[in-house]
DONU-388411 format. One line per 2 residues: number of its first residue (from 1); their letters; for each residue x, y negated, z negated of C-alpha. Coordinates in steps of 0.1 Angstrom, whole numbers, plus 5000, padded with zeros to 4 digits. Last residue first. Layout:
// DONU-388411
NUM	A	X,Y,Z; ...
//
This chain:
// DONU-388411
292	LD	4952,5273,5019; 4977,5250,5037
290	KA	4945,5231,5052; 4934,5215,5023
288	PP	4895,5220,5028; 4879,5187,5039
286	YL	4870,5181,5011; 4891,5190,4987
284	HS	4877,5215,4958; 4907,5244,4957
282	KI	4932,5218,4965; 4931,5200,4931
280	KN	4952,5171,4944; 4987,5165,4921
278	GK	4992,5124,4922; 5002,5130,4882
276	CL	4977,5105,4865; 4950,5102,4892
274	HE	4954,5142,4903; 4964,5159,4879
272	YV	4947,5145,4843; 4918,5128,4865
270	ID	4908,5152,4887; 4914,5182,4860
268	QA	4889,5164,4838; 4861,5165,4866
266	LE	4869,5201,4868; 4856,5203,4838
264	ST	4828,5187,4837; 4821,5206,4872
262	VC	4827,5194,4906; 4813,5214,4936
260	TY	4834,5190,4962; 4862,5168,4959
258	WT	4868,5138,4981; 4900,5118,4987
256	KD	4902,5083,4997; 4939,5075,4981
254	GS	4926,5054,4957; 4893,5056,4963
252	YF	4886,5085,4945; 4851,5106,4956
250	VV	4833,5132,4934; 4809,5151,4950
248	PG	4784,5174,4929; 4777,5187,4953
246	LK	4784,5210,4982; 4753,5204,5002
244	CV	4761,5173,5016; 4795,5153,5017
242	EL	4786,5115,5026; 4792,5099,4992
240	CG	4754,5098,4990; 4745,5073,4959
238	SH	4768,5061,4935; 4782,5072,4900
236	IV	4810,5049,4884; 4843,5048,4868
234	DV	4868,5021,4872; 4905,5032,4874
232	EL	4930,5011,4847; 4942,5041,4837
230	GS	4945,5045,4799; 4944,5088,4800
228	EA	4921,5089,4768; 4896,5065,4790
226	VA	4898,5081,4821; 4890,5114,4806
224	SR	4860,5104,4788; 4845,5083,4815
222	LA	4852,5116,4839; 4835,5140,4816
220	EY	4804,5113,4813; 4801,5114,4850
218	IP	4802,5150,4851; 4779,5154,4825
216	QW	4756,5134,4844; 4754,5148,4877
214	NR	4732,5178,4871; 4726,5193,4902
212	TP	4687,5205,4908; 4679,5178,4935
210	NC	4711,5195,4955; 4705,5174,4990
208	RG	4688,5146,4987; 4691,5144,4949
206	SR	4722,5114,4953; 4739,5109,4921
204	CV	4771,5113,4936; 4801,5107,4912
202	SV	4827,5078,4918; 4863,5074,4909
200	FP	4875,5036,4912; 4907,5015,4925
198	RK	4910,4977,4923; 4913,4972,4959
196	LP	4882,4949,4956; 4896,4925,4934
194	NT	4928,4921,4958; 4955,4915,4932
192	EY	4970,4882,4911; 4936,4866,4921
190	PI	4930,4827,4928; 4943,4829,4962
188	LQ	4969,4802,4962; 4962,4770,4972
186	SG	4978,4748,5002; 4971,4776,5025
184	QV	4951,4754,5048; 4921,4776,5061
182	YI	4918,4801,5030; 4932,4782,4997
180	ER	4923,4745,5012; 4893,4753,5029
178	LQ	4881,4773,5001; 4885,4747,4978
176	EY	4870,4719,5003; 4839,4743,5009
174	LG	4835,4746,4971; 4839,4712,4959
172	LK	4812,4699,4988; 4788,4700,4960
170	RL	4800,4674,4942; 4789,4647,4971
168	DP	4758,4650,4959; 4740,4628,4988
166	KN	4725,4596,4984; 4722,4574,5014
164	EP	4698,4599,5032; 4675,4602,4999
162	LL	4678,4642,4988; 4663,4666,5008
160	DE	4641,4690,4986; 4654,4729,4978
158	NE	4647,4727,4945; 4681,4720,4933
156	GV	4686,4691,4959; 4697,4694,4994
154	FP	4719,4665,5012; 4753,4677,4994
152	NP	4749,4714,5008; 4759,4743,4990
150	LF	4778,4771,5014; 4756,4792,5036
148	VN	4775,4826,5041; 4766,4838,5078
146	MM	4762,4873,5086; 4778,4887,5125
144	RE	4781,4868,5156; 4791,4896,5181
142	GA	4827,4892,5199; 4827,4928,5203
140	GN	4852,4932,5174; 4827,4918,5150
138	WF	4820,4881,5141; 4818,4859,5109
136	QI	4808,4824,5097; 4811,4805,5071
134	GW	4794,4776,5057; 4784,4737,5058
132	SR	4755,4719,5069; 4745,4684,5077
130	VQ	4778,4669,5091; 4772,4632,5112
128	GR	4781,4631,5145; 4748,4614,5155
126	PN	4739,4646,5176; 4740,4665,5142
124	FR	4772,4681,5126; 4775,4718,5117
122	RY	4809,4722,5098; 4824,4758,5096
120	LA	4848,4782,5080; 4860,4810,5102
118	AR	4859,4848,5106; 4870,4867,5133
116	SV	4876,4905,5137; 4851,4915,5108
114	LR	4849,4953,5119; 4822,4973,5133
112	KR	4836,4970,5172; 4871,4982,5159
110	SL	4852,5015,5142; 4830,5018,5175
108	EK	4863,5025,5195; 4879,5046,5172
106	PT	4850,5068,5169; 4836,5069,5134
104	TS	4833,5106,5123; 4866,5106,5101
102	EP	4856,5138,5082; 4858,5124,5047
100	GG	4832,5098,5056; 4832,5079,5090
98	QN	4867,5060,5089; 4852,5025,5090
96	EE	4884,5004,5092; 4881,4974,5069
94	IC	4858,4948,5062; 4827,4960,5073
92	LH	4796,4938,5053; 4770,4956,5037
90	MH	4738,4938,5021; 4716,4947,4995
88	WG	4681,4932,4983; 4660,4928,4952
86	ET	4676,4938,4921; 4711,4925,4940
84	VV	4738,4951,4957; 4766,4939,4979
82	TL	4783,4969,4997; 4819,4957,5014
80	YG	4823,4983,5043; 4856,5000,5050
78	DY	4846,5037,5037; 4834,5020,5004
76	LR	4837,4990,4989; 4822,4976,4957
74	II	4802,4948,4945; 4771,4963,4928
72	KP	4750,4942,4902; 4752,4908,4920
70	PQ	4747,4886,4895; 4714,4862,4891
68	PF	4688,4851,4913; 4709,4854,4942
66	EL	4696,4839,4975; 4690,4851,5011
64	EL	4687,4828,5039; 4670,4842,5073
62	VS	4674,4820,5099; 4653,4821,5134
60	GD	4649,4807,5171; 4685,4801,5179
58	VM	4701,4822,5157; 4712,4823,5119
56	HG	4717,4851,5093; 4721,4858,5057
54	LG	4737,4847,5028; 4736,4815,5004
52	VE	4758,4803,4982; 4761,4782,4946
50	QW	4746,4811,4918; 4770,4838,4932
48	HD	4801,4817,4926; 4822,4843,4909
46	QF	4812,4873,4917; 4798,4868,4954
44	LF	4821,4839,4965; 4856,4851,4945
42	YL	4846,4886,4958; 4841,4875,4997
40	LS	4871,4857,4997; 4896,4881,4977
38	GL	4884,4909,5002; 4886,4889,5028
36	VD	4922,4879,5025; 4934,4909,5013
34	IT	4914,4929,5039; 4932,4906,5068
32	TP	4908,4890,5084; 4930,4858,5088
30	FD	4911,4821,5089; 4895,4801,5119
28	EF	4882,4763,5114; 4847,4759,5134
26	EI	4831,4730,5139; 4795,4733,5152
24	WG	4783,4706,5177; 4755,4680,5184
22	GS	4727,4680,5207; 4697,4703,5210
20	PL	4718,4729,5228; 4745,4730,5204
18	PE	4786,4727,5217; 4805,4748,5194
16	KA	4837,4730,5187; 4871,4750,5184
14	SQ	4899,4758,5152; 4931,4777,5151
12	HL	4960,4766,5128; 4961,4801,5116
10	PT	4975,4797,5083; 4992,4823,5065
8	VQ	4973,4824,5035; 4999,4829,5003
6	RN	4987,4851,4975; 5001,4881,4989
4	FE	4995,4913,4979; 5020,4938,4983
2	SM	5014,4969,5011; 4999,4998,4999
//
């Protein structure tokens, strides 16, 4: 794993896109490496969830979602960032999607799904006045993906428009901070490591394939073993881990390893042997170890 670099190298790449009704959008691009995108999105959705919106914006329609409270889940699995709230959830591909343990995603499709361009934007009206601020993402095919809507100084707390000459300019603070960190590289990323790369071990709780399987004892065994070992590894439970009819399934994000038919005893071995010593339990790997 490459060393996390808190200093973003500026791209010095900008573009202006005219709008059909007049005005234009000004884009300032920034790198789309996993460390840049991971730190940016975690910063927005974990630390500034109450200030941002999320959605899509194309001619004829706008979808904008707000965070009523901090997200329940912010997790990276198989290339996709998943953010879960009480009322909705989203997925955004910010790292190569392999297609589960058997790597079923074709390379061309994986490249298309991945965020390949990202930019801070300002939207100008025909009179040259900025009226909205945000972040735009594009996939590998050049198609627009989702937007992050940043605080607007012309909009009040109840979504009412403030008087033209009385904008709340304090709301531009988040945009300016993001610009300094990710576009200009004049400030450091506010994390020592990529927060989305913190390792986790997860047990599948899905009952779709094996409803009689009991995942809770495996989860508790993992928690107990990780706590006893002192590892800085999150223990979670999740939905389908893409290995069906071989549950309970356990996934370790540190080296992207799947285990099947896990028992409480095996869960402890996974922690003590694999996570602590680096020795995988080959008899329960998925796909099966080739040398067996």
